[in-house]
C-alpha positions in Angstrom: -14.8 78.2 -82.5 -16.3 75.7 -84.9 -17.4 72.3 -83.9 -14.7 70.5 -85.8 -11.9 72.4 -84.0 -12.9 71.3 -80.5 -10.5 68.4 -80.2 -13.4 65.9 -80.7 -13.5 63.3 -77.9 -9.9 63.6 -76.7 -8.5 63.8 -73.2 -5.8 66.2 -72.2 -3.3 63.3 -72.1 -4.2 62.2 -75.6 -3.8 65.8 -76.9 -0.3 65.9 -75.4 0.8 62.5 -76.7 3.9 62.8 -78.7 3.0 60.1 -81.2 2.8 61.4 -84.7 3.8 64.9 -83.5 7.1 64.9 -85.4 6.0 66.5 -88.6 7.0 64.7 -91.8 6.1 67.8 -93.7 7.9 71.2 -93.7 6.4 73.6 -91.2 3.4 71.4 -90.9 0.2 72.7 -89.3 -1.5 70.2 -87.0 -5.2 69.6 -87.1 -6.8 69.2 -83.6 -6.8 65.5 -82.7 -9.9 63.5 -82.5 -10.7 60.3 -80.5 -13.3 57.7 -79.8 -13.7 54.5 -77.8 -14.4 51.6 -80.1 -16.1 48.6 -78.4 -13.8 45.9 -79.7 -10.2 45.0 -78.7 -7.2 46.7 -80.4 -6.4 43.5 -82.4 -9.8 43.8 -84.1 -9.7 47.5 -84.7 -6.2 47.1 -86.1 -7.5 44.4 -88.5 -10.0 46.9 -89.9 -7.5 49.7 -90.2 -4.7 47.8 -92.0 -7.1 46.7 -94.7 -8.1 50.3 -95.6 -7.8 51.5 -99.2 -9.9 52.2 -102.3 -8.7 49.0 -103.8 -9.4 47.0 -100.6 -11.8 47.6 -97.7 -12.5 51.3 -98.2 -12.1 53.8 -95.3 -15.4 53.2 -93.4 -16.3 56.8 -93.9 -18.5 58.6 -96.5 -17.9 56.1 -99.3 -19.2 58.5 -102.0 -16.4 60.9 -101.1 -13.5 58.6 -100.5 -14.2 55.2 -102.0 -15.8 55.9 -105.4 -19.3 55.1 -104.1 -18.3 51.5 -103.3 -19.4 50.4 -99.8 -16.6 49.9 -97.3 -16.1 46.3 -96.1 -18.3 45.3 -93.2 -15.9 42.6 -91.9 -12.3 41.6 -91.6 -10.7 40.1 -94.7 -7.6 37.8 -94.1 -6.3 38.6 -97.6 -6.0 42.3 -96.8 -4.2 42.0 -93.5 -0.6 42.4 -94.7 0.7 46.0 -94.4 4.2 47.2 -93.9 6.3 50.4 -94.0 6.9 51.3 -97.6 3.5 50.0 -98.9 0.9 52.2 -100.4 -2.7 52.6 -99.5 -4.8 53.8 -102.5 -6.8 57.0 -101.7 -8.5 57.3 -105.1 -10.3 54.7 -107.2 -8.1 55.3 -110.2 -4.9 55.0 -108.2 -3.8 58.6 -108.9 -3.6 59.4 -105.2 -2.1 57.1 -102.6 -0.9 57.2 -99.0 2.6 56.0 -98.2 2.9 53.8 -95.1 5.6 55.4 -92.9 4.8 53.7 -89.6 3.1 50.4 -88.9 3.1 49.1 -85.4 0.5 46.3 -85.1 -2.3 47.1 -82.6 -0.6 50.4 -81.7 0.1 52.9 -84.4 -0.4 53.5 -88.1 1.0 56.6 -89.8 0.1 57.4 -93.4 1.6 60.2 -95.6 0.0 61.8 -98.6 2.2 63.8 -101.1 0.3 65.6 -103.8 1.8 67.6 -106.7 0.0 70.8 -107.6 -1.9 71.6 -109.8 -2.1 68.0 -111.1 -3.6 66.7 -107.8 -1.6 63.5 -108.2 0.6 61.7 -105.8 4.4 62.0 -106.2 7.4 60.2 -104.6 8.7 62.5 -101.8 12.1 60.8 -101.9 12.8 62.1 -105.4 12.9 65.6 -106.9 9.9 67.5 -105.6 7.6 69.5 -107.8 7.6 73.3 -107.5 4.2 73.3 -105.7 3.0 70.5 -103.5 1.0 69.6 -100.4 1.9 66.9 -97.9 -0.2 65.5 -95.2 0.1 62.9 -92.5 -2.8 60.9 -91.0 -2.0 59.1 -87.8 -4.1 56.5 -85.9 -3.0 55.5 -82.4 -4.6 52.6 -80.6 -4.5 51.7 -76.9 -6.6 49.3 -74.8 -9.1 50.7 -72.4 -10.3 49.3 -69.1 -13.5 47.8 -70.6 -11.7 45.7 -73.2 -12.3 48.2 -76.0 -9.9 50.5 -77.8 -9.1 54.2 -77.6 -8.5 55.3 -81.1 -6.9 58.7 -81.5 -6.6 60.4 -84.9 -4.2 63.2 -85.8 -3.6 65.0 -89.0 -0.9 67.4 -90.2 -0.6 69.5 -93.4 2.3 71.3 -95.0 3.4 72.4 -98.4 5.0 74.8 -100.8 4.6 77.6 -101.4 3.9 78.4 -97.7 1.1 80.8 -98.4 -0.9 78.1 -100.1 -1.3 75.4 -97.4 -2.3 77.8 -94.6 -5.7 78.6 -96.2 -6.0 74.9 -97.3 -5.5 73.9 -93.7 -8.3 76.2 -92.5 -10.8 75.9 -95.3 -10.3 72.3 -96.4 -8.2 70.1 -94.1 -9.8 70.9 -90.8 -13.5 70.5 -91.8 -12.8 67.6 -94.1 -10.9 65.7 -91.4 -13.6 66.3 -88.8 -16.4 65.2 -91.2 -14.6 62.1 -92.5 -13.0 61.0 -89.2 -16.2 61.3 -87.2 -17.9 59.1 -89.7 -15.1 56.5 -89.6 -15.4 56.4 -85.8 -19.1 55.8 -86.1 -18.8 53.1 -88.7 -16.1 51.3 -86.7 -18.4 51.4 -83.7 -21.2 50.0 -85.8 -19.0 47.1 -86.9 -18.1 46.5 -83.3 -21.8 46.2 -82.4 -22.3 43.8 -85.3 -19.5 41.6 -84.2 -20.7 41.5 -80.6 -24.2 40.5 -81.8 
């Protein structure tokens, strides 16, 4: 078993948590959840998460891969704190790919959905006529306070698509390792920001 499939940092209770388990994608395959303890309260972690986006604070991960090389914000920006169901979070610098916000519960849960048409690689509106080939993914972030005043942050990811034979290899060869690499980096960067705020 590869390192990125070891349910990074999660407890058995977090792995069985039903949040974000209801797939928004047909016959979705779930990536093993990942979790970390961030040394700042849920309110602060939430403030960093809701300002994510290529046109806003970035994603606090490998900026050359997911933010066009622009450094992610190091602090909380009041002008980027408004996020609601139905909004979009830019996932590419040119705006061709964007997450749809499908759940937004302050300081508790954020669920983003990505719908990509193939072979164009561009986002499409999943409420309208769907392309013949597509991939949909969901990225869930669940927050809960811990006993030390910090935050348990649990990340889940699911992937589905059409035709069915396409997304299974994408899940194994792309989604699982990519999620592990990018999410692990985000945990580390949020922790670094927590240390900076404490100092």
